C-alpha positions in Angstrom: -67.1 89.4 -210.3 -65.0 92.8 -211.1 -67.2 95.5 -212.1 -66.3 98.4 -214.5 -64.4 101.2 -213.1 -66.5 104.4 -213.1 -65.8 106.7 -216.0 -65.1 110.3 -214.9 -65.7 113.5 -217.4 -63.5 116.5 -217.3 -64.4 120.0 -219.7 -62.7 123.0 -220.4 -63.5 125.9 -222.5 -61.4 125.8 -225.5 -59.8 129.5 -226.0 -58.0 128.0 -229.2 -60.6 126.1 -230.7 -60.2 126.2 -234.2 -56.5 124.1 -233.3 -58.3 121.8 -231.0 -60.8 120.7 -233.4 -58.1 119.9 -236.0 -56.2 117.6 -233.4 -59.3 116.4 -232.6 -60.1 115.2 -236.1 -56.8 114.2 -237.1 -56.5 111.7 -234.4 -59.8 110.4 -234.3 -61.9 111.4 -237.1 -63.2 108.1 -237.8 -65.0 108.0 -234.3 -66.7 111.2 -235.4 -70.7 110.1 -235.5 -74.0 112.6 -235.9 -74.9 114.3 -232.6 -77.8 113.4 -230.7 -78.3 116.8 -228.8 -79.1 119.8 -230.5 -76.1 121.8 -228.2 -73.6 119.1 -229.3 -71.7 120.3 -232.6 -69.1 117.3 -232.8 -69.3 113.9 -231.3 -66.7 111.2 -231.0 -68.3 108.0 -230.0 -65.8 104.8 -228.9 -65.9 101.1 -228.9 -65.7 101.3 -225.1 -68.5 103.9 -224.8 -66.2 106.9 -223.7 -67.1 109.7 -225.9 -65.8 113.4 -226.4 -68.3 116.2 -226.8 -67.3 119.5 -228.8 -70.2 122.0 -227.2 -71.8 124.5 -229.6 -73.1 128.2 -228.7 -72.6 129.7 -225.3 -71.4 126.9 -223.4 -68.8 126.4 -226.1 -66.8 123.8 -224.3 -65.2 120.6 -224.9 -66.4 117.6 -222.8 -64.6 114.3 -222.3 -66.0 111.1 -220.4 -63.7 108.4 -220.1 -61.4 110.1 -222.3 -58.7 111.5 -219.3 -55.8 111.3 -221.4 -56.8 113.1 -224.3 -58.6 115.6 -221.7 -55.2 116.1 -220.1 -53.3 116.3 -223.5 -55.8 119.1 -225.0 -55.9 121.1 -222.0 -52.4 121.7 -221.8 -52.1 122.1 -225.6 -55.2 124.5 -225.1 -53.1 126.2 -221.8 -50.1 126.3 -224.2 -51.9 128.2 -227.1 -53.1 130.8 -224.7 -50.5 131.3 -222.2 -53.1 130.2 -219.3 -52.4 128.8 -215.9 -52.6 125.7 -214.4 -54.5 127.2 -211.5 -57.7 126.7 -213.5 -57.2 123.1 -212.4 -59.0 121.1 -210.1 -57.2 118.9 -207.6 -58.5 115.9 -209.1 -58.0 116.9 -212.7 -55.9 114.8 -215.1 -53.7 117.7 -215.4 -52.7 118.0 -211.9 -52.7 114.0 -211.2 -50.1 113.9 -214.4 -47.8 116.3 -212.7 -48.1 114.6 -209.3 -47.7 111.2 -210.7 -45.7 111.2 -213.9 -43.1 113.9 -213.4 -40.3 114.5 -211.3 -41.6 117.8 -209.9 -39.7 120.7 -208.2 -42.3 122.5 -206.1 -41.8 125.9 -204.6 -43.5 127.8 -201.8 -42.7 130.7 -199.4 -43.6 131.4 -195.4 -43.0 134.5 -193.6 -43.7 137.0 -196.3 -46.6 138.8 -194.6 -45.4 138.2 -191.0 -44.0 141.4 -189.3 -41.2 138.7 -186.8 -41.2 136.1 -189.5 -38.0 135.9 -192.1 -38.9 135.5 -195.5 -38.2 131.7 -197.1 -38.3 130.0 -200.0 -37.6 127.0 -200.7 -38.0 124.8 -204.1 -38.5 121.0 -203.1 -37.9 117.9 -205.5 -40.0 115.1 -205.6 -40.1 112.4 -207.7 -42.1 108.7 -208.4 -39.0 106.9 -207.1 -38.3 108.8 -203.9 -39.2 108.1 -200.4 -39.8 111.5 -199.7 -42.8 111.7 -202.2 -44.9 108.6 -200.2 -43.7 110.4 -197.1 -45.7 113.7 -198.3 -48.3 111.8 -200.7 -50.2 110.7 -197.5 -50.5 114.7 -196.1 -51.2 116.3 -199.2 -55.0 116.4 -199.1 -54.8 117.1 -195.3 -53.7 120.8 -194.2 -55.0 121.4 -191.1 -53.1 118.1 -189.8 -49.8 119.2 -191.5 -50.1 122.9 -190.0 -50.3 120.7 -186.3 -47.2 118.7 -187.5 -45.3 121.4 -188.9 -42.3 121.3 -186.4 -41.9 117.0 -186.5 -42.2 116.8 -190.3 -39.6 119.7 -191.1 -36.9 118.6 -188.8 -37.2 115.0 -190.1 -37.3 116.0 -193.8 -34.7 118.8 -193.3 -32.7 117.4 -190.6 -32.3 121.1 -188.9 -32.8 121.2 -185.2 -32.3 124.6 -184.7 -31.9 128.2 -186.5 -28.1 128.5 -184.4 -27.6 125.6 -187.7 -28.8 127.6 -190.4 -28.1 131.6 -188.9 -25.1 132.6 -191.1 -26.7 130.8 -194.2 -28.6 132.7 -196.6 -28.7 129.7 -199.3 -29.7 125.8 -197.8 -28.7 123.1 -200.3 -29.5 119.4 -200.2 -30.7 116.7 -202.8 -34.0 117.4 -201.8 -34.4 121.0 -201.6 -32.9 124.4 -202.2 -34.4 126.9 -199.6 -33.0 130.9 -200.0 -33.8 132.8 -196.6 -34.2 136.4 -196.4 -33.6 137.3 -192.6 -35.5 140.5 -191.6 -32.4 142.3 -191.5 -31.1 141.8 -195.0 -35.0 142.8 -195.8 -34.6 146.0 -193.8 -30.8 147.1 -195.7 -32.3 146.2 -199.0 -35.4 147.9 -198.6 -33.3 151.2 -197.5 -31.1 150.5 -200.4 -34.0 150.8 -202.5 -35.7 153.6 -201.1 -32.5 155.7 -200.7 -32.4 154.9 -204.5 -36.2 156.5 -205.1 -38.0 152.8 -205.3 -41.0 152.3 -203.8 -40.6 150.4 -201.0 -43.7 148.0 -201.4 -42.8 147.1 -204.8 -39.2 146.2 -203.9 -40.8 144.1 -201.7 -42.3 141.2 -204.7 -39.0 141.7 -206.3 -37.0 140.4 -203.4 -39.8 137.4 -203.2 -39.4 137.0 -206.9 -35.7 137.1 -206.8 -35.7 134.4 -204.1 -37.7 132.1 -206.0 -35.6 132.6 -209.3 -32.4 131.9 -207.1 -34.1 128.3 -206.0 -35.9 127.2 -208.8 -32.7 127.9 -211.1 -30.9 125.8 -208.9 -33.7 122.9 -208.2 -33.4 123.1 -211.8 -30.1 122.8 -212.4 -29.2 119.5 -210.7 -32.7 118.3 -211.9 -33.1 119.2 -216.0 -35.8 117.1 -216.5 -38.1 118.3 -214.0 -41.6 119.6 -214.4 -41.2 123.3 -212.0 -44.8 124.4 -209.8 -44.6 127.5 -208.4 -47.8 128.9 -205.8 -48.6 131.8 -207.3 -47.8 134.8 -205.2 -49.0 137.7 -208.0 -52.4 137.1 -207.4 -53.9 136.3 -210.3 -52.1 139.0 -212.7 -51.6 137.0 -215.7 -49.0 139.6 -217.1 -47.1 139.4 -214.4 -47.3 135.7 -214.1 -46.2 135.3 -217.6 -43.4 137.8 -217.0 -42.0 136.0 -214.0 -42.2 132.4 -216.1 -40.1 134.6 -219.0 -37.8 135.8 -216.5 -37.1 132.1 -214.9 -36.8 130.7 -218.5 -34.0 133.0 -219.0 -30.2 132.8 -217.5 -28.4 129.6 -216.6 -29.8 127.1 -217.0 -32.1 128.1 -219.4 -35.5 126.3 -218.7 -38.4 125.5 -220.6 -40.5 127.7 -220.2 -43.4 124.8 -220.7 -42.0 123.3 -218.3 -43.1 126.2 -215.6 -46.3 126.0 -214.3 -48.0 128.4 -211.4 -51.1 127.5 -209.3 -53.1 129.1 -206.7 -53.4 126.8 -203.4 -50.5 124.5 -204.9 -50.0 123.0 -201.3 -53.2 121.2 -201.6 -52.4 120.1 -205.1 -48.9 119.5 -205.9 -46.8 117.3 -203.6 -43.7 119.2 -204.0 -45.1 122.7 -203.5 -46.8 120.7 -200.2 -43.0 119.7 -199.4 -41.8 123.1 -200.3 -44.2 124.7 -197.8 -43.7 122.4 -195.2 -40.5 123.6 -195.2 -40.4 127.2 -195.3 -42.5 127.3 -192.8 -40.3 125.1 -190.6 -37.5 127.5 -190.9 -39.2 130.5 -190.7 -40.3 129.4 -187.8 -37.1 128.5 -186.2 -36.0 132.3 -187.1 -39.4 133.4 -185.0 -38.2 131.2 -182.2 -34.8 132.6 -182.2 -36.2 136.0 -182.0 -38.5 135.3 -179.3 -35.3 134.0 -177.0 -32.5 136.8 -178.1 -35.9 139.0 -176.7 -36.2 137.3 -173.5 -32.2 137.0 -173.0 -31.4 140.7 -174.8 -33.8 142.9 -175.8 -36.9 142.5 -173.2 -38.3 141.2 -169.9 -38.0 137.6 -169.6 -41.5 136.9 -169.9 -42.6 139.1 -172.8 -44.3 137.5 -176.0 -43.0 138.4 -179.4 -46.4 138.9 -181.2 -47.6 136.2 -183.9 -49.9 137.0 -187.1 -51.4 139.9 -188.1 -50.5 143.1 -185.3 -52.2 146.1 -185.6 -49.9 149.5 -184.8 -51.5 150.4 -181.7 -50.2 146.7 -180.2 -47.2 146.7 -181.7 -46.4 150.6 -180.1 -47.1 148.9 -177.0 -44.7 145.9 -177.5 -42.2 147.7 -178.7 -42.6 150.4 -175.5 -41.5 147.2 -173.3 -38.4 146.6 -175.1 -35.4 148.0 -173.6 -34.9 151.6 -174.9 -31.4 151.4 -175.4 -31.5 148.4 -177.4 -35.3 149.1 -179.3 -34.3 150.1 -182.5 -31.1 147.3 -182.9 -33.9 144.5 -182.4 -36.8 146.0 -184.9 -34.0 146.4 -187.1 -33.0 142.8 -186.6 -35.8 140.9 -185.9 -38.9 143.2 -187.7 -39.9 144.3 -191.1 -39.7 147.5 -189.9 -41.1 149.1 -193.8 -44.2 147.4 -192.8 -46.8 150.2 -192.7 -48.1 149.1 -189.0 -44.6 149.1 -187.8 -43.7 152.5 -189.2 -46.9 153.7 -187.7 -45.7 152.1 -184.7 -42.6 153.5 -184.6 -44.4 157.0 -185.0 -46.6 156.6 -182.1 -43.9 155.7 -179.9 -41.9 159.3 -180.3 
């Protein structure tokens, strides 16, 4: 005997209340009934005992019990009217499920941005309902710890790239599955140096570099997949004006992108399969560059057993590391393999003098 599937309940606080209420009345006015609770202003009850409640007072939210499709439709409409971010949605939200399972999705994420000896890598990855890659990544999207342990094997399988030497002369990688922009530390240093000469803030220019890379891969991926929905892991720290400006910039140019098809979300790799895939690819390729730098360090710039620092490193630790490099090759190594405009790197170089 089959049991009835448990109904789920989702709610949101509407910032376009009048417009949403008008939609409800137009669509379900015949199901409106007298509310049983004092804090409920409008109550829609359906034959299958699903319901929609519009609360009044401080709560001022709309609750959907067993009405997932209505929740999704009206929540997205409310977001569009108020230019809100999909990042406010939980992983099990119908809005997130819709992006994962009902659309071709272009997810984008970066790696290496904040690490001194890793190149900044930004990827836009494409996932759709018919692709084998969706089945591959679907099993892993909720297991970030497992993914971290398997980055190399997963990344190699997905990209078909086995070493940094295969791609070291390329800035942009194209395949049917993904587009990747590599900003090497050498390019990063040259661009920041040029910005400083022109009187620009280097700190602000670092974000400009990242934004440019995102736009480059997203536009190229969208050009090949104009029916895709774009989801970007939010790198702008919930600065909503900057987020909306980024979405506008992505939308302009060629090809023109429907701004309503561009979403930004925090922790996107745990919500959206395409973002998870992009995160894996970016991390893998950035890691290849780091291991190549380690090899060059031991072959050319330092002692054979000298280890390249990883993660967060203090200025004092960096100064000690730099002191072990061959003095005549030190500046060359830093310029090629370190982000020399990072505060800790600049301080470490000062400590060496």
